[in-house]
Structure formats: C-alpha cells, structure tokens
C-alpha positions in Angstrom: -16.5 42.5 -59.3 -19.0 40.7 -60.9 -22.0 39.0 -59.3 -23.2 35.7 -60.8 -27.1 35.2 -60.7 -27.1 31.9 -61.1 -24.9 28.7 -60.6 -23.2 28.0 -63.8 -23.3 24.2 -62.3 -27.5 24.0 -62.9 -27.1 24.1 -66.2 -26.4 20.6 -65.4 -28.3 17.2 -65.6 -27.6 15.3 -62.1 -26.2 11.8 -62.5 -28.4 9.2 -61.4 -27.0 7.5 -58.3 -26.3 3.8 -58.7 -24.0 1.2 -57.8 -20.5 0.4 -60.0 -21.0 -2.6 -60.6 -24.3 -4.7 -60.4 -23.0 -7.7 -61.8 -21.3 -10.1 -59.1 -18.4 -11.8 -60.3 -16.4 -14.2 -58.2 -13.1 -15.7 -59.0 -12.9 -18.9 -60.5 -10.9 -21.6 -58.9 -8.1 -21.2 -61.2 -8.4 -17.5 -60.9 -7.9 -17.4 -57.3 -4.9 -20.2 -57.4 -3.1 -17.9 -59.9 -3.8 -15.1 -58.0 -2.3 -16.4 -55.1 0.4 -18.0 -56.9 1.5 -14.5 -57.9 1.0 -13.3 -54.4 3.5 -16.0 -53.5 6.2 -15.3 -56.7 6.1 -11.7 -55.8 7.3 -11.9 -52.1 9.5 -13.9 -53.4 11.3 -11.7 -55.8 11.2 -8.9 -52.9 13.0 -11.2 -50.6 15.4 -12.1 -53.2 16.0 -8.1 -53.9 16.5 -7.4 -50.3 18.3 -9.4 -49.8 20.7 -8.5 -53.0 20.7 -4.9 -51.7 21.6 -5.9 -48.4 24.9 -7.9 -49.6 25.8 -4.7 -51.6 25.4 -2.7 -48.4 27.1 -5.1 -46.4 30.2 -4.8 -49.3 30.4 -1.3 -48.6 29.7 -1.6 -44.9 26.9 0.4 -44.7 24.0 -0.5 -42.3 21.5 -3.3 -43.5 18.5 -3.3 -43.9 16.2 -5.2 -41.8 14.8 -8.7 -42.8 11.1 -9.4 -43.7 8.4 -10.3 -41.5 6.0 -12.5 -42.6 4.8 -10.7 -45.6 6.7 -7.9 -47.5 4.3 -5.1 -47.6 0.6 -5.0 -47.1 -0.5 -6.5 -50.5 -0.7 -9.8 -49.6 -2.4 -10.0 -46.2 -5.1 -7.4 -48.0 -5.7 -9.5 -50.9 -5.7 -12.9 -48.8 -8.0 -11.5 -46.1 -10.5 -9.6 -48.4 -10.5 -13.1 -50.4 -11.5 -14.6 -47.1 -13.7 -12.4 -46.4 -15.6 -10.8 -49.2 -14.4 -7.2 -47.6 -15.0 -4.3 -50.3 -11.7 -2.0 -50.7 -12.6 0.4 -48.7 -14.3 -0.9 -45.9 -10.8 -2.7 -46.0 -8.8 0.4 -46.1 -11.1 1.2 -43.0 -10.4 -1.4 -41.1 -8.7 -1.0 -37.6 -7.6 -3.5 -34.7 -10.5 -2.6 -32.8 -13.0 -4.6 -35.7 -11.0 -7.6 -34.9 -12.3 -10.0 -31.8 -9.6 -13.0 -31.6 -11.0 -15.1 -29.4 -14.4 -14.8 -31.1 -13.2 -15.2 -34.1 -15.0 -12.2 -35.4 -14.9 -9.1 -37.6 -16.3 -5.9 -37.3 -17.3 -3.7 -40.5 -18.2 -0.7 -39.3 -21.2 1.7 -40.3 -18.5 4.4 -41.0 -16.2 1.9 -43.1 -19.4 0.2 -45.2 -21.0 1.3 -48.1 -24.3 0.3 -47.0 -23.3 2.5 -43.7 -24.9 -1.0 -41.5 -22.1 -2.6 -38.7 -21.5 -6.2 -40.5 -20.2 -8.7 -38.0 -18.3 -11.5 -39.8 -16.9 -14.8 -38.8 -13.2 -15.3 -39.8 -11.9 -18.4 -41.3 -8.8 -19.7 -40.5 -6.9 -18.3 -43.0 -8.4 -14.8 -41.9 -7.3 -15.2 -39.2 -3.6 -16.6 -39.5 -3.4 -13.3 -42.0 -4.9 -11.2 -39.2 -2.7 -12.5 -36.5 0.7 -12.7 -38.3 -0.1 -9.4 -39.9 -0.1 -8.1 -36.5 2.5 -9.9 -35.0 4.3 -8.5 -37.7 3.2 -5.0 -37.1 4.5 -4.4 -33.5 2.5 -2.9 -30.6 -0.1 -1.5 -32.0 -3.1 0.7 -30.6 -6.5 -0.9 -30.4 -8.1 2.0 -32.5 -5.2 2.4 -35.4 -6.0 1.4 -38.7 -4.8 -2.3 -39.4 -3.5 -1.5 -43.1 -2.0 2.1 -42.8 -0.2 3.7 -45.5 3.3 2.7 -45.0 4.7 6.6 -46.1 2.1 8.5 -43.8 0.6 6.1 -41.5 -2.9 7.3 -42.5 -5.6 5.7 -44.0 -4.4 4.0 -47.8 -6.6 6.0 -50.3 -5.7 3.2 -53.3 -3.0 0.2 -53.9 -3.4 0.4 -57.6 0.4 0.7 -58.0 0.8 -2.5 -56.1 -1.9 -4.2 -57.6 -1.2 -3.4 -61.1 2.1 -4.4 -61.1 1.1 -7.8 -59.5 -1.4 -8.2 -63.0 1.9 -7.0 -65.1 3.8 -9.6 -63.4 1.7 -12.4 -65.0 
C-alpha cells in the first residue's frame, strides 16, 4: 500500500464563485405568447395521444387510462407559475404545499430552497393562484409538507425538466 503525502487536488486552482448569468433577461411579449402557445399545443397533442391510445385499448377490451385533469403533466403549471412569479427553477422544484397561503394569496420561498438562502414572500397574481389551485385539485389529497411538483416516477424532488423543456423547444 502506498501513502500519498499531498492531496493531488491541491495542484488545481479554485474557480471563482459567481452568478451563472449576471445579465437578467426577460421574455418579450411575443416570446411569452409563443411559449404559452407551445405549451397549449403540447397539452392538446398529449390529450389527443391519450384519447387515441384509449381507443386502441378499448378495442382490445383492456383497461383505459384515466383522462387528464386540468394539466397533462407538471411542465405547464411549472412554467406558468415561474412566469407569473419569477421563481427560479431550483426554488420551484423545492416548493411545498405548506409554502402556499391561498387565503392571503402569498407564496413563501423558504431559505433552504432559495439561492440567496433568505426567506422571501411573493404575492401571487390571478394566474399563479389559478395554476396552484387547479394543480392542487388535480393532485388530490396532499400533505401540507409535500412537494408541489414531485417527480412523477419517484415522488421525490425533481432535479431537472430538461427532457420535457427540450421537447417543447424542439416542437416550435
């Protein structure tokens, strides 16, 4: 067995910590409209695919899949909520139902999910309220400390939505 006197990583210079994107960029009105139209088109296509698949199952006397609720999956409500509130992706993935105060129309971003590590409170507009209300209704009975957007496969915190987002971008 060989003993190493120095950590080989010490030879490397540390990278400076900095914000990944110092320039804040907002969607133009046209870009926002195109994004929402792409989301609507995606939802419509997913509903048609579900209907076609259910017809195929019905012809074979197999159990049909349940109809979609207000949304076909998590992507549209996540994007609409982010557009309406300015919430970053990481905070969005960590939101829990306890963070939503429907009567006061307030969303709490806890320090542990915020990039700045400071708790913030955001007033939610009609769009954000409607999205959260419909998503909660669609999600069924949920615990107050459960994630708003859990992974559909594991039920744990989502790490990324690159596949769904990439597919949405390619559809346009």
